[in-house]
A tleap script that builds the chain and sets N, CA, C and O, in Angstrom:
source leaprc.protein.ff14SB
mol = sequence {
  NMET ARG ALA SER THR ILE ASN ALA ALA TYR
  ALA LEU ARG GLN GLU ARG HIE THR GLY SER
  ILE GLU PRO GLY LYS ARG ALA ASP LEU VAL
  ILE LEU ASP ARG ASN GLN ILE ARG GLN ALA
  THR VAL ARG HIE THR HIE GLY PRO SER GLY
  CASP
}
set mol.1.N position { -8.743 4.964 -1.071 }
set mol.1.CA position { -7.427 4.949 -0.827 }
set mol.1.C position { -7.252 4.128 0.532 }
set mol.1.O position { -6.438 3.206 0.484 }
set mol.2.N position { -7.765 4.299 1.459 }
set mol.2.CA position { -7.644 3.724 2.793 }
set mol.2.C position { -7.712 2.060 2.634 }
set mol.2.O position { -7.005 1.253 3.236 }
set mol.3.N position { -8.753 1.774 1.665 }
set mol.3.CA position { -8.956 0.413 1.661 }
set mol.3.C position { -7.530 -0.219 1.159 }
set mol.3.O position { -7.257 -1.370 1.499 }
set mol.4.N position { -6.796 0.390 0.503 }
set mol.4.CA position { -5.861 -0.318 -0.142 }
set mol.4.C position { -4.535 -0.036 0.276 }
set mol.4.O position { -3.530 -0.482 -0.277 }
set mol.5.N position { -4.555 0.768 1.332 }
set mol.5.CA position { -3.266 1.159 2.207 }
set mol.5.C position { -3.512 0.745 3.651 }
set mol.5.O position { -3.280 -0.451 3.824 }
set mol.6.N position { -3.884 1.344 4.641 }
set mol.6.CA position { -3.803 1.054 6.076 }
set mol.6.C position { -4.820 0.078 6.199 }
set mol.6.O position { -4.616 -0.709 7.123 }
set mol.7.N position { -5.884 -0.113 5.527 }
set mol.7.CA position { -7.029 -1.056 5.917 }
set mol.7.C position { -6.545 -2.467 5.633 }
set mol.7.O position { -6.797 -3.443 6.339 }
set mol.8.N position { -5.771 -2.464 4.440 }
set mol.8.CA position { -5.097 -3.627 3.796 }
set mol.8.C position { -3.948 -4.115 4.799 }
set mol.8.O position { -3.749 -5.307 5.030 }
set mol.9.N position { -3.248 -3.121 5.343 }
set mol.9.CA position { -2.245 -3.339 6.318 }
set mol.9.C position { -2.590 -4.081 7.629 }
set mol.9.O position { -1.934 -5.012 8.097 }
set mol.10.N position { -3.648 -3.571 8.127 }
set mol.10.CA position { -4.393 -4.006 9.434 }
set mol.10.C position { -5.034 -5.488 9.078 }
set mol.10.O position { -5.077 -6.383 9.922 }
set mol.11.N position { -5.475 -5.624 7.869 }
set mol.11.CA position { -6.018 -7.014 7.585 }
set mol.11.C position { -4.967 -8.008 7.378 }
set mol.11.O position { -5.263 -9.188 7.570 }
set mol.12.N position { -3.819 -7.711 7.026 }
set mol.12.CA position { -2.546 -8.445 6.943 }
set mol.12.C position { -1.735 -8.562 8.401 }
set mol.12.O position { -0.745 -9.271 8.577 }
set mol.13.N position { -2.325 -7.772 9.338 }
set mol.13.CA position { -1.400 -7.608 10.536 }
set mol.13.C position { -0.027 -6.942 10.263 }
set mol.13.O position { 0.930 -7.021 11.033 }
set mol.14.N position { -0.034 -6.352 9.218 }
set mol.14.CA position { 1.366 -5.639 8.993 }
set mol.14.C position { 1.425 -3.997 9.261 }
set mol.14.O position { 2.283 -3.271 8.758 }
set mol.15.N position { 0.431 -3.571 10.084 }
set mol.15.CA position { 0.205 -2.119 9.952 }
set mol.15.C position { 1.452 -1.462 10.817 }
set mol.15.O position { 1.633 -0.246 10.740 }
set mol.16.N position { 2.276 -2.254 11.610 }
set mol.16.CA position { 3.534 -1.556 12.161 }
set mol.16.C position { 4.691 -1.517 11.196 }
set mol.16.O position { 5.752 -0.942 11.437 }
set mol.17.N position { 4.408 -2.178 10.069 }
set mol.17.CA position { 5.355 -2.113 8.920 }
set mol.17.C position { 5.246 -1.215 7.626 }
set mol.17.O position { 6.130 -0.627 7.003 }
set mol.18.N position { 3.875 -1.296 7.416 }
set mol.18.CA position { 3.519 -0.827 6.261 }
set mol.18.C position { 1.898 -0.196 6.313 }
set mol.18.O position { 1.159 -0.436 7.268 }
set mol.19.N position { 1.512 0.572 5.236 }
set mol.19.CA position { 0.091 0.884 5.244 }
set mol.19.C position { -0.107 2.535 5.172 }
set mol.19.O position { -1.105 3.008 4.628 }
set mol.20.N position { 0.866 3.328 5.731 }
set mol.20.CA position { 0.891 4.572 5.761 }
set mol.20.C position { 2.124 5.137 5.790 }
set mol.20.O position { 3.011 4.417 6.249 }
set mol.21.N position { 2.489 6.439 5.358 }
set mol.21.CA position { 3.751 7.093 5.041 }
set mol.21.C position { 4.231 7.613 6.521 }
set mol.21.O position { 3.835 8.666 7.020 }
set mol.22.N position { 5.121 6.730 7.124 }
set mol.22.CA position { 5.694 7.130 8.325 }
set mol.22.C position { 7.055 6.698 8.619 }
set mol.22.O position { 7.342 5.513 8.455 }
set mol.23.N position { 8.015 7.620 9.079 }
set mol.23.CA position { 9.332 7.154 9.301 }
set mol.23.C position { 9.550 5.848 9.711 }
set mol.23.O position { 8.755 5.466 10.570 }
set mol.24.N position { 10.407 5.031 9.348 }
set mol.24.CA position { 10.592 3.521 9.397 }
set mol.24.C position { 9.804 2.536 8.843 }
set mol.24.O position { 10.111 1.346 8.909 }
set mol.25.N position { 8.573 3.045 8.172 }
set mol.25.CA position { 7.682 1.987 7.452 }
set mol.25.C position { 8.240 1.820 6.092 }
set mol.25.O position { 8.877 2.724 5.552 }
set mol.26.N position { 7.988 0.571 5.477 }
set mol.26.CA position { 8.296 0.261 4.116 }
set mol.26.C position { 7.145 1.007 3.395 }
set mol.26.O position { 6.020 1.172 3.866 }
set mol.27.N position { 7.578 1.432 2.192 }
set mol.27.CA position { 6.662 2.240 1.194 }
set mol.27.C position { 7.151 2.055 -0.381 }
set mol.27.O position { 8.311 2.181 -0.775 }
set mol.28.N position { 5.972 1.722 -1.200 }
set mol.28.CA position { 5.995 1.733 -2.578 }
set mol.28.C position { 5.247 2.851 -2.985 }
set mol.28.O position { 4.029 2.764 -2.826 }
set mol.29.N position { 5.720 3.924 -3.495 }
set mol.29.CA position { 4.900 5.147 -4.000 }
set mol.29.C position { 4.745 5.107 -5.345 }
set mol.29.O position { 5.651 4.642 -6.036 }
set mol.30.N position { 3.548 5.599 -5.926 }
set mol.30.CA position { 3.534 5.751 -7.317 }
set mol.30.C position { 2.963 7.087 -7.367 }
set mol.30.O position { 2.056 7.334 -6.572 }
set mol.31.N position { 3.350 7.987 -8.174 }
set mol.31.CA position { 2.855 9.373 -8.223 }
set mol.31.C position { 2.530 9.606 -9.653 }
set mol.31.O position { 3.303 9.451 -10.599 }
set mol.32.N position { 1.213 10.021 -9.700 }
set mol.32.CA position { 0.621 10.071 -11.054 }
set mol.32.C position { 0.185 11.603 -11.295 }
set mol.32.O position { 0.052 12.380 -10.350 }
set mol.33.N position { -0.028 11.976 -12.638 }
set mol.33.CA position { -0.211 13.438 -12.999 }
set mol.33.C position { -1.653 13.647 -12.928 }
set mol.33.O position { -2.056 14.811 -12.933 }
set mol.34.N position { -2.494 12.676 -12.861 }
set mol.34.CA position { -4.145 12.798 -12.864 }
set mol.34.C position { -4.825 11.851 -12.234 }
set mol.34.O position { -4.291 10.742 -12.265 }
set mol.35.N position { -5.837 11.935 -11.670 }
set mol.35.CA position { -6.702 10.982 -11.043 }
set mol.35.C position { -6.970 9.536 -11.812 }
set mol.35.O position { -7.741 9.428 -12.765 }
set mol.36.N position { -6.302 8.583 -11.314 }
set mol.36.CA position { -6.353 7.169 -12.068 }
set mol.36.C position { -7.054 6.294 -11.341 }
set mol.36.O position { -6.970 5.100 -11.626 }
set mol.37.N position { -7.949 6.769 -10.171 }
set mol.37.CA position { -8.779 5.552 -9.464 }
set mol.37.C position { -9.545 4.693 -10.275 }
set mol.37.O position { -9.471 3.464 -10.247 }
set mol.38.N position { -10.384 5.452 -11.097 }
set mol.38.CA position { -11.370 4.483 -11.936 }
set mol.38.C position { -10.556 3.453 -12.885 }
set mol.38.O position { -11.055 2.405 -13.293 }
set mol.39.N position { -9.366 3.843 -13.157 }
set mol.39.CA position { -8.553 2.892 -13.930 }
set mol.39.C position { -7.605 2.124 -13.439 }
set mol.39.O position { -6.899 1.416 -14.156 }
set mol.40.N position { -7.485 2.203 -11.971 }
set mol.40.CA position { -6.430 1.533 -11.231 }
set mol.40.C position { -6.711 0.132 -11.445 }
set mol.40.O position { -7.840 -0.341 -11.574 }
set mol.41.N position { -5.445 -0.607 -11.479 }
set mol.41.CA position { -5.579 -2.311 -11.123 }
set mol.41.C position { -4.433 -2.501 -10.140 }
set mol.41.O position { -3.333 -1.954 -10.225 }
set mol.42.N position { -4.813 -3.302 -9.249 }
set mol.42.CA position { -4.008 -3.580 -8.415 }
set mol.42.C position { -3.100 -4.802 -8.493 }
set mol.42.O position { -3.727 -5.805 -8.833 }
set mol.43.N position { -1.959 -4.980 -8.301 }
set mol.43.CA position { -0.918 -6.186 -8.630 }
set mol.43.C position { -0.179 -6.255 -7.361 }
set mol.43.O position { 0.528 -5.359 -6.901 }
set mol.44.N position { -0.404 -7.366 -6.859 }
set mol.44.CA position { 0.324 -8.018 -5.614 }
set mol.44.C position { 1.581 -8.433 -6.358 }
set mol.44.O position { 1.423 -9.231 -7.282 }
set mol.45.N position { 2.714 -8.037 -6.108 }
set mol.45.CA position { 3.923 -8.652 -6.548 }
set mol.45.C position { 4.909 -9.182 -5.541 }
set mol.45.O position { 6.022 -9.614 -5.842 }
set mol.46.N position { 4.440 -9.120 -4.381 }
set mol.46.CA position { 5.421 -9.814 -3.378 }
set mol.46.C position { 4.708 -9.901 -2.015 }
set mol.46.O position { 4.029 -8.913 -1.735 }
set mol.47.N position { 4.736 -10.854 -1.160 }
set mol.47.CA position { 4.166 -11.057 0.278 }
set mol.47.C position { 4.535 -10.056 1.017 }
set mol.47.O position { 5.398 -9.254 0.661 }
set mol.48.N position { 3.879 -10.004 2.188 }
set mol.48.CA position { 4.090 -9.028 3.071 }
set mol.48.C position { 5.455 -8.957 3.761 }
set mol.48.O position { 5.831 -7.955 4.370 }
set mol.49.N position { 6.145 -10.032 3.636 }
set mol.49.CA position { 7.631 -10.031 4.239 }
set mol.49.C position { 8.542 -9.820 3.224 }
set mol.49.O position { 9.726 -10.087 3.427 }
set mol.50.N position { 8.088 -9.282 1.920 }
set mol.50.CA position { 9.133 -8.755 1.121 }
set mol.50.C position { 9.512 -9.776 0.109 }
set mol.50.O position { 10.414 -9.477 -0.673 }
set mol.51.N position { 8.947 -10.939 0.018 }
set mol.51.CA position { 9.171 -11.961 -0.708 }
set mol.51.C position { 9.113 -11.796 -2.031 }
set mol.51.O position { 9.321 -12.750 -2.781 }
savepdb mol mol.pdb
quit
């Protein structure tokens, strides 16, 4: 999970804006009813600036 959240934010130099759940940070949340890690697909829908 860290690889796709905070570590990715550090790689994009966006850790001040995204990558963890904190007041003032942007977040897209997906809540699942079971473990989907093995079936997860990552889709990049916009750039780090929200484009």
